[in-house]
N, C-alpha and C positions, 0 to 999 in steps of 0.2 A: 479458467481464467482468473487473474488476480483481481482483487478488489481495489478500488481507489485507495491511495495512501492518505493518511491524515495530513492536515495542514500543518505548517511549521509552527503556527500559533497554538494549536492544540498540543502539539508535542511539547512546546515550551511550557505549557500550563501544566502538563504531567511532570516534567522534570522540576519545575518550581516547587510543586507540592511535595516531590519526593525530597528536595533539598531542604525544605522547612521541617522535615521529620515524619510526614505521613507514610503509612504503610502502603504496599502495593495493593491490598485488598480494600482499604478505605478509598484510595484513589479511584479504584475501579468502580466502586459503589457511587462515589459522588459525581463522577465524570460520565458514568454510564458506558464505559468501555470494558471489554473482556479483560480479565486479569492478566492473560497471556500477552495481550496487545501492550499493556501498562509495562509489564515486566520487559518484553523485547525493546520497547522504546527507552526504557531506563538503562538497560544493558548496552545498548548501541550508544547512548550518550556517554556512559562510562568509558567505553572502549575507545570511541573515536572523538570525543569531546565536542560533538556538534549535534544538531537535530536536523540539519539540511540533509537533503537526499543525496546520497552517494552514487557514484557511477555504477552501472550493473554490469555483471560479467557477461561476456558473450556478445556476438553480433546482433544488432537489432534487426527485428523481423521487417521484411520489405512491406508486407501486408498486415494491416490491422485485422482484427476478427471480423469487423463490419465489411471491410473489402474483400476478405476471403469468401465470406457468405454470398457477396455480390457476383464474385467471379464464378462461383459454383452455380448460382441461379442463372447467369448468362450461358454457361456452357451447357447446362441441361436444357435451356430454352432452345438454344441453336442446334443442338444435336438432334432433337426430336422434330425439329421443323423441316429438316431435308429429307 
């Protein structure tokens, strides 16, 4: 499962530090994010010119992971009760 994405404000802080001349490693240490995260945010900003979330590819899932677990629980509960 994917982790929650960073807020736009945090991504803006990373890009602002990059534009002021700081290196990826230094930004990573100061803001306590992995260097790969900092790199991917900066590369996305360079490519698309924005820090906002972009549309994802593919059809959205009908069930969340939480809903999927609840459904499995319900099915296994009803299956064994008969």
